[in-house]
All heavy atoms as an XYZ file, in Angstrom:
680
protein
N      25.398      9.169     19.958
C      24.169      8.386     19.786
C      23.943      8.136     18.293
O      24.131      9.051     17.455
C      22.984      9.127     20.395
C      21.690      8.343     20.265
S      20.404      8.827     21.386
C      19.773     10.265     20.632
N      23.549      6.956     17.948
C      23.320      6.556     16.567
C      21.903      7.016     16.157
O      20.945      6.825     16.847
C      23.391      5.021     16.414
O      24.690      4.610     16.881
C      23.199      4.597     14.994
N      21.837      7.642     14.968
C      20.516      8.052     14.445
C      19.853      6.873     13.725
O      20.528      5.864     13.358
C      20.659      9.217     13.477
O      21.328      8.759     12.292
C      21.365     10.384     14.084
N      18.576      6.982     13.511
C      17.840      5.930     12.789
C      18.408      5.760     11.383
O      18.566      4.650     10.908
C      16.363      6.305     12.760
C      15.426      5.262     12.083
C      15.553      3.918     12.753
C      14.024      5.750     12.106
N      18.729      6.876     10.734
C      19.277      6.805      9.360
C      20.611      6.066      9.343
O      20.869      5.273      8.429
C      19.419      8.229      8.804
N      21.445      6.305     10.357
C      22.740      5.639     10.425
C      22.543      4.156     10.669
O      23.241      3.326     10.082
C      23.592      6.262     11.523
C      24.052      7.682     11.266
C      24.668      8.359     12.470
O      24.376      7.957     13.605
O      25.414      9.333     12.251
N      21.657      3.807     11.546
C      21.347      2.418     11.853
C      20.843      1.683     10.611
O      21.296      0.599     10.272
C      20.370      2.305     12.990
C      20.008      0.894     13.399
C      21.187      0.104     13.881
C      18.916      0.921     14.499
N      19.928      2.343      9.888
C      19.402      1.753      8.660
C      20.496      1.558      7.622
O      20.571      0.470      7.033
C      18.246      2.613      8.097
C      17.634      2.118      6.788
C      17.061      0.705      6.942
C      16.595      3.079      6.315
N      21.326      2.552      7.449
C      22.441      2.451      6.503
C      23.343      1.270      6.826
O      23.773      0.531      5.943
C      23.222      3.756      6.449
N      23.604      1.086      8.094
C      24.446     -0.058      8.552
C      23.758     -1.378      8.253
O      24.344     -2.314      7.712
C      24.749      0.082     10.026
C      25.612     -0.991     10.559
C      25.879     -0.779     12.042
C      26.761     -1.911     12.600
N      26.976     -1.767     14.038
N      22.464     -1.458      8.564
C      21.710     -2.710      8.364
C      21.581     -3.035      6.853
O      21.572     -4.210      6.507
C      20.343     -2.614      9.002
C      20.341     -2.561     10.499
C      20.903     -3.824     11.109
O      20.557     -4.945     10.680
N      21.727     -3.707     12.113
N      21.448     -2.037      6.026
C      21.287     -2.274      4.599
C      22.526     -2.851      3.926
O      22.461     -3.333      2.801
C      20.870     -0.979      3.896
C      19.404     -0.531      4.134
C      19.161      0.843      3.553
C      18.431     -1.545      3.571
N      23.627     -2.867      4.631
C      24.831     -3.504      4.102
C      24.709     -5.040      4.133
O      25.440     -5.720      3.390
C      26.056     -3.068      4.901
C      26.401     -1.607      4.666
C      27.582     -1.194      5.523
C      27.855      0.300      5.318
N      28.923      0.808      6.203
N      23.799     -5.549      4.928
C      23.535     -6.986      4.991
C      22.570     -7.307      3.843
O      21.443     -6.838      3.821
C      22.890     -7.319      6.341
C      22.451     -8.752      6.450
O      22.649     -9.551      5.493
O      21.868     -9.112      7.502
N      23.000     -8.123      2.871
C      22.167     -8.416      1.694
C      20.789     -9.023      2.066
O      19.791     -8.691      1.415
C      23.008     -9.421      0.890
C      24.387     -9.219      1.357
C      24.323     -8.773      2.784
N      20.768     -9.852      3.073
C      19.481    -10.488      3.449
C      18.522     -9.410      4.017
O      17.366     -9.380      3.668
C      19.723    -11.583      4.513
C      18.488    -12.398      4.835
C      18.808    -13.535      5.804
O      19.918    -14.106      5.657
O      17.972    -13.827      6.645
N      19.052     -8.554      4.854
C      18.230     -7.467      5.406
C      17.801     -6.532      4.294
O      16.618     -6.114      4.250
C      19.012     -6.679      6.463
C      18.251     -5.518      7.040
C      17.430     -5.696      8.139
C      18.293     -4.247      6.468
C      16.699     -4.659      8.677
C      17.586     -3.186      6.983
C      16.773     -3.386      8.091
N      18.734     -6.154      3.411
C      18.404     -5.254      2.285
C      17.271     -5.808      1.398
O      16.362     -5.073      1.001
C      19.615     -4.985      1.452
N      17.306     -7.109      1.137
C      16.239     -7.733      0.339
C      14.903     -7.656      1.039
O      13.889     -7.345      0.422
C      16.641     -9.185      0.000
N      14.885     -8.012      2.309
C      13.633     -7.960      3.084
C      13.116     -6.549      3.221
O      11.916     -6.297      3.094
C      13.864     -8.563      4.457
N      14.041     -5.612      3.379
C      13.633     -4.182      3.490
C      13.015     -3.711      2.183
O      11.985     -3.029      2.188
C      14.805     -3.362      3.862
C      14.500     -1.890      4.094
C      14.038     -1.459      5.335
C      14.647     -0.945      3.079
C      13.740     -0.114      5.536
C      14.334      0.374      3.294
C      13.889      0.802      4.512
O      13.595      2.111      4.703
N      13.631     -4.059      1.068
C      13.096     -3.652     -0.246
C      11.714     -4.229     -0.511
O      10.835     -3.547     -1.029
C      14.074     -4.044     -1.355
N      11.514     -5.460     -0.112
C      10.228     -6.122     -0.257
C       9.151     -5.411      0.555
O       8.076     -5.108      0.092
C      10.299     -7.595      0.089
C       9.005     -8.384     -0.192
C       9.163     -9.815      0.087
O      10.232    -10.400     -0.124
O       8.172    -10.402      0.582
N       9.467     -5.174      1.788
C       8.510     -4.486      2.672
C       8.250     -3.058      2.194
O       7.127     -2.566      2.242
C       9.034     -4.456      4.121
N       9.315     -2.375      1.759
C       9.157     -1.002      1.251
C       8.216     -0.972      0.088
O       7.391     -0.038     -0.007
C      10.537     -0.439      0.915
C      10.479      1.071      0.562
O       9.854      1.812      1.380
O      11.014      1.437     -0.471
N       8.305     -1.911     -0.839
C       7.436     -1.950     -2.004
C       5.973     -2.168     -1.578
O       5.043     -1.491     -2.084
C       7.844     -3.073     -2.949
N       5.756     -3.015     -0.617
C       4.388     -3.290     -0.130
C       3.810     -2.052      0.522
O       2.674     -1.643      0.265
C       4.403     -4.463      0.861
C       3.011     -4.842      1.326
C       2.998     -6.061      2.178
O       3.911     -6.893      2.084
O       2.070     -6.208      2.972
N       4.575     -1.413      1.380
C       4.067     -0.213      2.068
C       3.904      0.950      1.099
O       3.055      1.803      1.309
C       4.998      0.159      3.236
C       4.843     -0.787      4.373
C       5.902     -1.564      4.843
C       3.590     -0.967      5.003
C       5.757     -2.472      5.856
C       3.445     -1.877      6.041
C       4.523     -2.614      6.485
O       4.343     -3.528      7.490
N       4.665      0.988      0.064
C       4.472      2.019     -0.973
C       3.091      1.879     -1.628
O       2.425      2.877     -1.881
C       5.587      1.913     -2.024
O       5.350      2.832     -3.065
N       2.719      0.668     -1.923
C       1.368      0.422     -2.516
C       0.280      0.877     -1.561
O      -0.654      1.551     -1.960
C       1.193     -1.051     -2.923
C      -0.238     -1.336     -3.309
C       2.163     -1.412     -4.055
N       0.428      0.499     -0.300
C      -0.564      0.889      0.727
C      -0.650      2.416      0.801
O      -1.747      2.988      0.830
C      -0.234      0.270      2.078
C      -0.398     -1.253      2.003
C      -1.128      0.873      3.164
C       0.150     -1.994      3.189
N       0.517      3.070      0.786
C       0.522      4.541      0.899
C      -0.182      5.162     -0.333
O      -0.937      6.113     -0.188
C       1.976      5.042      0.974
C       2.067      6.536      1.128
C       3.507      7.031      1.231
O       4.414      6.194      1.365
O       3.675      8.246      1.186
N       0.052      4.600     -1.485
C      -0.607      5.096     -2.689
C      -2.133      4.908     -2.629
O      -2.902      5.778     -3.066
C      -0.066      4.397     -3.919
C       1.352      4.804     -4.262
C       1.897      4.011     -5.397
O       1.288      3.964     -6.483
N       3.055      3.371     -5.210
N      -2.569      3.768     -2.064
C      -3.991      3.511     -1.909
C      -4.592      4.584     -0.981
O      -5.652      5.154     -1.280
C      -4.213      2.112     -1.303
C      -3.873      1.010     -2.276
S      -3.851     -0.617     -1.519
C      -5.584     -0.845     -1.122
N      -3.941      4.818      0.164
C      -4.481      5.809      1.116
C      -4.553      7.215      0.494
O      -5.529      7.943      0.688
C      -3.616      5.840      2.366
C      -3.635      4.546      3.202
C      -2.592      4.581      4.296
C      -5.019      4.308      3.800
N      -3.511      7.582     -0.253
C      -3.483      8.890     -0.889
C      -4.586      9.010     -1.941
O      -5.226     10.049     -2.076
C      -2.117      9.171     -1.509
C      -1.077      9.467     -0.485
C       0.220      9.844     -1.116
N       1.204     10.083     -0.064
C       2.441     10.420     -0.288
N       2.873     10.596     -1.534
N       3.251     10.655      0.692
N      -4.812      7.936     -2.699
C      -5.869      7.975     -3.739
C      -7.223      8.146     -3.104
O      -8.074      8.901     -3.573
C      -5.796      6.678     -4.565
N      -7.490      7.405     -2.026
C      -8.760      7.521     -1.338
C      -8.953      8.895     -0.758
O     -10.039      9.538     -0.914
C      -8.925      6.466     -0.235
C     -10.297      6.531      0.454
C     -10.534      5.375      1.336
N      -9.601      5.179      2.423
C      -9.572      5.897      3.579
N     -10.471      6.860      3.810
N      -8.679      5.632      4.493
N      -7.918      9.455     -0.133
C      -7.991     10.801      0.447
C      -8.209     11.853     -0.656
O      -9.045     12.752     -0.498
C      -6.732     11.101      1.212
N      -7.499     11.707     -1.782
C      -7.651     12.653     -2.890
C      -9.063     12.632     -3.480
O      -9.552     13.629     -3.916
C      -6.591     12.387     -3.963
N      -9.664     11.450     -3.419
C     -11.023     11.287     -3.931
C     -12.068     11.784     -2.901
O     -13.251     11.852     -3.206
C     -11.314      9.871     -4.309
N     -11.591     12.103     -1.703
C     -12.502     12.558     -0.669
C     -13.420     11.505     -0.145
O     -14.559     11.792      0.260
N     -12.954     10.251     -0.146
C     -13.788      9.126      0.248
C     -13.406      8.608      1.637
O     -12.231      8.522      1.966
C     -13.643      7.965     -0.743
C     -14.090      8.252     -2.179
C     -13.689      7.118     -3.086
C     -15.619      8.445     -2.202
N     -14.410      8.219      2.385
C     -14.150      7.472      3.616
C     -14.002      6.002      3.255
O     -14.333      5.599      2.123
C     -15.322      7.614      4.595
O     -16.505      7.041      3.993
C     -15.586      9.063      4.965
N     -13.529      5.206      4.167
C     -13.490      3.769      3.926
C     -14.878      3.249      3.613
O     -15.057      2.406      2.755
C     -12.894      3.034      5.135
C     -11.416      3.213      5.263
C     -10.820      2.428      6.415
O     -11.535      1.989      7.332
N      -9.505      2.203      6.411
N     -15.864      3.709      4.324
C     -17.234      3.284      4.154
C     -17.747      3.634      2.743
O     -18.362      2.813      2.059
C     -18.156      3.870      5.207
C     -19.553      3.265      5.198
C     -20.372      3.774      6.381
O     -19.816      4.132      7.412
O     -21.602      3.767      6.221
N     -17.505      4.857      2.311
C     -17.932      5.282      0.966
C     -17.234      4.494     -0.123
O     -17.861      4.079     -1.126
C     -17.686      6.794      0.768
N     -15.961      4.240      0.057
C     -15.205      3.409     -0.917
C     -15.717      2.019     -0.949
O     -15.916      1.420     -2.035
C     -13.696      3.440     -0.580
C     -12.809      2.620     -1.506
C     -12.884      3.135     -2.963
C     -11.375      2.636     -1.037
N     -16.007      1.443      0.229
C     -16.557      0.098      0.321
C     -17.868     -0.005     -0.434
O     -18.082     -0.982     -1.166
C     -16.761     -0.290      1.771
N     -18.674      1.021     -0.345
C     -19.971      0.999     -1.025
C     -19.723      0.989     -2.545
O     -20.401      0.219     -3.276
C     -20.790      2.240     -0.650
C     -22.214      2.197     -1.150
C     -23.043      3.353     -0.589
O     -23.029      3.551      0.625
O     -23.663      4.046     -1.417
N     -18.785      1.760     -3.006
C     -18.488      1.797     -4.470
C     -17.952      0.436     -4.952
O     -18.197      0.068     -6.085
C     -17.409      2.835     -4.768
C     -17.912      4.246     -4.717
C     -16.846      5.207     -5.198
N     -17.351      6.594     -5.130
C     -16.699      7.609     -5.633
N     -15.548      7.437     -6.302
N     -17.226      8.813     -5.567
N     -17.245     -0.260     -4.055
C     -16.664     -1.549     -4.430
C     -17.594     -2.726     -4.133
O     -17.231     -3.879     -4.471
C     -15.309     -1.745     -3.713
C     -14.206     -0.817     -4.185
C     -12.991     -0.975     -3.282
C     -13.839     -1.032     -5.616
N     -18.686     -2.462     -3.491
C     -19.632     -3.536     -3.130
C     -19.039     -4.473     -2.045
O     -19.209     -5.659     -2.102
N     -18.347     -3.863     -1.098
C     -17.775     -4.645     -0.009
C     -18.058     -3.921      1.282
O     -18.892     -3.057      1.360
C     -16.253     -4.857     -0.277
O     -15.747     -5.803      0.677
C     -15.441     -3.602     -0.207
N     -17.327     -4.295      2.333
C     -17.548     -3.713      3.647
C     -16.410     -2.750      4.041
O     -15.283     -2.885      3.493
C     -17.663     -4.807      4.736
O     -16.402     -5.518      4.777
C     -18.776     -5.759      4.435
N     -16.689     -1.880      4.957
C     -15.663     -0.961      5.468
C     -14.524     -1.772      6.082
O     -13.369     -1.416      5.928
C     -16.281      0.009      6.487
C     -15.298      0.933      7.121
C     -14.600      0.351      8.346
O     -15.206     -0.455      9.094
N     -13.349      0.712      8.525
N     -14.844     -2.849      6.771
C     -13.782     -3.647      7.418
C     -12.866     -4.298      6.380
O     -11.653     -4.464      6.640
C     -14.375     -4.678      8.369
O     -15.213     -5.574      7.661
N     -13.418     -4.628      5.210
C     -12.574     -5.220      4.155
C     -11.568     -4.163      3.650
O     -10.429     -4.455      3.357
C     -13.436     -5.752      3.019
N     -12.077     -2.914      3.517
C     -11.201     -1.836      3.084
C     -10.122     -1.563      4.143
O      -8.970     -1.403      3.784
C     -12.002     -0.545      2.815
C     -13.033     -0.754      1.701
C     -11.083      0.639      2.485
C     -12.479     -1.158      0.357
N     -10.505     -1.625      5.407
C      -9.525     -1.425      6.496
C      -8.438     -2.517      6.467
O      -7.257     -2.195      6.630
C     -10.248     -1.450      7.831
N      -8.825     -3.748      6.176
C      -7.848     -4.833      6.072
C      -6.881     -4.586      4.916
O      -5.669     -4.793      5.022
C      -8.533     -6.179      5.958
C      -9.090     -6.716      7.269
C      -9.547     -8.150      7.153
N     -10.588     -8.354      6.154
C     -11.899     -8.208      6.368
N     -12.321     -7.811      7.573
N     -12.771     -8.423      5.427
N      -7.416     -4.133      3.762
C      -6.587     -3.858      2.621
C      -5.591     -2.729      2.943
O      -4.385     -2.856      2.652
C      -7.444     -3.356      1.421
C      -8.117     -4.411      0.557
C      -9.025     -3.695     -0.440
C      -7.100     -5.269     -0.136
N      -6.101     -1.666      3.540
C      -5.247     -0.501      3.784
C      -4.289     -0.706      4.949
O      -3.308      0.066      5.045
C      -6.149      0.720      4.050
C      -6.910      1.160      2.808
C      -7.802      2.349      3.013
O      -7.994      2.769      4.164
O      -8.294      2.857      2.000
N      -4.515     -1.698      5.741
C      -3.600     -1.989      6.854
C      -2.455     -2.877      6.440
O      -1.454     -2.997      7.169
C      -4.331     -2.598      8.009
O      -4.681     -3.932      7.703
N      -2.578     -3.552      5.315
C      -1.585     -4.493      4.875
C      -1.767     -5.892      5.426
O      -0.895     -6.759      5.253
N      -2.874     -6.111      6.138
C      -3.127     -7.455      6.708
C      -3.455     -8.487      5.666
O      -3.337     -9.677      5.920
C      -4.226     -7.386      7.765
C      -3.806     -6.677      9.031
C      -4.883     -6.690     10.045
N      -5.982     -5.866      9.534
C      -7.030     -5.468     10.250
N      -7.144     -5.878     11.484
N      -7.952     -4.735      9.711
N      -3.926     -8.031      4.498
C      -4.213     -8.945      3.389
C      -3.485     -8.443      2.169
O      -3.176     -7.260      2.026
C      -5.740     -9.070      3.112
C      -6.488     -9.652      4.271
C      -6.309     -7.718      2.734
N      -3.170     -9.376      1.260
C      -2.529     -8.996      0.004
C      -3.580     -9.001     -1.094
O      -4.082    -10.079     -1.442
C      -1.400    -10.011     -0.341
O      -0.378     -9.935      0.595
N      -3.869     -7.826     -1.630
C      -4.917     -7.770     -2.642
C      -4.453     -8.350     -3.977
O      -3.280     -8.333     -4.331
C      -5.182     -6.301     -2.779
C      -3.924     -5.648     -2.405
C      -3.302     -6.561     -1.326
N      -5.417     -8.858     -4.750
C      -5.148     -9.303     -6.093
C      -4.975     -8.106     -6.993
O      -5.366     -6.957     -6.659
C      -6.283    -10.166     -6.620
O      -7.460     -9.376     -6.765
N      -4.455     -8.273     -8.168
C      -4.311     -7.179     -9.140
C      -5.711     -6.672     -9.509
O      -5.932     -5.465     -9.611
C      -3.577     -7.675    -10.387
C      -3.591     -6.602    -11.508
C      -2.124     -8.002    -10.028
N      -6.667     -7.564     -9.604
C      -8.042     -7.171     -9.918
C      -8.634     -6.273     -8.805
O      -9.279     -5.253     -9.104
C      -8.920     -8.401    -10.118
C     -10.372     -8.069    -10.476
C     -10.560     -7.321    -11.782
O      -9.610     -7.280    -12.583
O     -11.667     -6.823    -12.011
N      -8.341     -6.609     -7.580
C      -8.848     -5.773     -6.460
C      -8.170     -4.406     -6.510
O      -8.835     -3.374     -6.291
C      -8.574     -6.457     -5.105
O      -9.301     -7.680     -5.064
C      -8.945     -5.593     -3.937
N      -6.879     -4.371     -6.757
C      -6.191     -3.067     -6.899
C      -6.747     -2.260     -8.049
O      -6.913     -1.051     -7.940
C      -4.689     -3.284     -7.077
C      -3.960     -3.824     -5.849
C      -2.516     -4.158     -6.210
C      -3.992     -2.822     -4.707
N      -7.061     -2.899     -9.172
C      -7.647     -2.222    -10.294
C      -8.970     -1.581     -9.948
O      -9.269     -0.468    -10.250
C      -7.822     -3.187    -11.484
C      -8.268     -2.460    -12.787
C      -8.727     -3.462    -13.836
N      -9.901     -4.195    -13.412
C     -11.142     -3.723    -13.354
N     -11.395     -2.468    -13.618
N     -12.137     -4.505    -12.986
N      -9.815     -2.373     -9.265
C     -11.138     -1.858     -8.840
C     -10.997     -0.720     -7.826
O     -11.714      0.275     -7.910
C     -11.970     -2.970     -8.254
C     -12.451     -3.964     -9.277
C     -13.219     -5.098     -8.590
C     -13.701     -6.137     -9.622
N     -14.409     -7.248     -8.968
N     -10.079     -0.856     -6.896
C      -9.797      0.179     -5.922
C      -9.415      1.473     -6.606
O      -9.901      2.538     -6.330
C      -8.713     -0.293     -4.949
C      -8.473      0.622     -3.760
C      -8.889      0.225     -2.501
C      -7.828      1.813     -3.901
C      -8.634      1.009     -1.404
C      -7.603      2.646     -2.809
C      -7.990      2.250     -1.542
O      -7.775      3.049     -0.477
N      -8.470      1.346     -7.554
C      -7.998      2.475     -8.310
C      -9.147      3.149     -9.036
O      -9.341      4.384     -8.972
C      -6.893      2.093     -9.257
N      -9.943      2.377     -9.757
C     -11.049      2.929    -10.518
C     -12.064      3.658     -9.594
O     -12.554      4.725     -9.914
C     -11.758      1.836    -11.320
N     -12.322      3.077     -8.456
C     -13.273      3.657     -7.501
C     -12.777      4.985     -6.960
O     -13.585      5.791     -6.467
C     -13.578      2.680     -6.375
N     -11.470      5.209     -7.005
C     -10.907      6.462     -6.491
C     -10.575      7.431     -7.636
O      -9.907      8.445     -7.411
C      -9.645      6.198     -5.620
O      -8.653      5.529     -6.425
C      -9.981      5.401     -4.384
N     -10.950      7.081     -8.833
C     -10.701      7.919     -9.971
C      -9.292      7.803    -10.563
O      -8.842      8.647    -11.272
N      -8.645      6.734    -10.205
C      -7.295      6.461    -10.703
C      -7.300      5.251    -11.620
O      -8.305      4.602    -11.792
C      -6.347      6.182     -9.522
C      -6.305      7.263     -8.466
C      -5.576      8.485     -8.922
C      -5.472      9.473     -7.801
N      -4.902     10.735     -8.249
N      -6.150      4.952    -12.177
C      -5.985      3.705    -12.905
C      -4.747      3.000    -12.385
O      -3.799      3.634    -11.937
C      -5.988      3.881    -14.418
C      -4.979      4.774    -14.938
C      -5.132      5.029    -16.443
N      -3.993      5.820    -16.841
C      -2.791      5.350    -17.143
N      -2.595      4.044    -17.188
N      -1.817      6.150    -17.433
N      -4.773      1.698    -12.457
C      -3.661      0.903    -11.932
C      -2.613      0.713    -13.014
O      -2.940      0.391    -14.155
C      -4.175     -0.464    -11.468
C      -3.137     -1.400    -10.917
C      -2.532     -0.869     -9.622
C      -3.780     -2.765    -10.694
N      -1.315      0.856    -12.627
C      -0.223      0.546    -13.502
C       0.752     -0.293    -12.685
O       1.199      0.076    -11.615
C       0.458      1.841    -13.976
C       1.583      1.543    -14.948
C       2.268      2.786    -15.439
N       3.008      3.411    -14.354
C       3.455      4.683    -14.383
N       3.156      5.467    -15.369
N       4.157      5.137    -13.376
N       1.059     -1.460    -13.225
C       1.964     -2.402    -12.549
C       3.263     -2.437    -13.355
O       3.225     -2.534    -14.575
C       1.373     -3.821    -12.456
C       2.327     -4.778    -11.815
C       0.066     -3.755    -11.692
N       4.408     -2.333    -12.658
C       5.686     -2.377    -13.349
C       6.581     -3.376    -12.683
O       6.540     -3.595    -11.484
C       6.369     -1.008    -13.241
C       5.670      0.095    -13.941
C       6.464      1.392    -13.847
O       7.704      1.365    -13.982
O       5.831      2.443    -13.593
N       7.426     -3.966    -13.484
C       8.520     -4.822    -12.965
C       9.812     -4.130    -13.385
O      10.009     -3.803    -14.510
C       8.481     -6.203    -13.574
C       7.323     -7.010    -13.075
S       7.539     -8.691    -13.667
C       6.065     -9.421    -13.034
N      10.650     -3.860    -12.374
C      11.908     -3.141    -12.664
C      13.075     -3.985    -12.176
O      12.942     -4.827    -11.340
C      11.912     -1.740    -12.050
C      10.904     -0.867    -12.739
C      11.675     -1.783    -10.569
């Protein structure tokens, strides 16, 4: 039986798949960092929304990946959780 890791390794040999996977991985990494920052700050979505002057449902959309936040939104989110935003191109 093929494991998930073996299947992924095989699929990553396809340049088109590898590019799409890297793009998705970067997006999910940002979402994961957002969730960790909010948790570390001890904030609920509702409490964070109040700090940002928005709604809990808007925070839920951000954290689910259904919307792509602007750099300004990410900066505000970071500040509201006691973090600072750093953007890198590598």
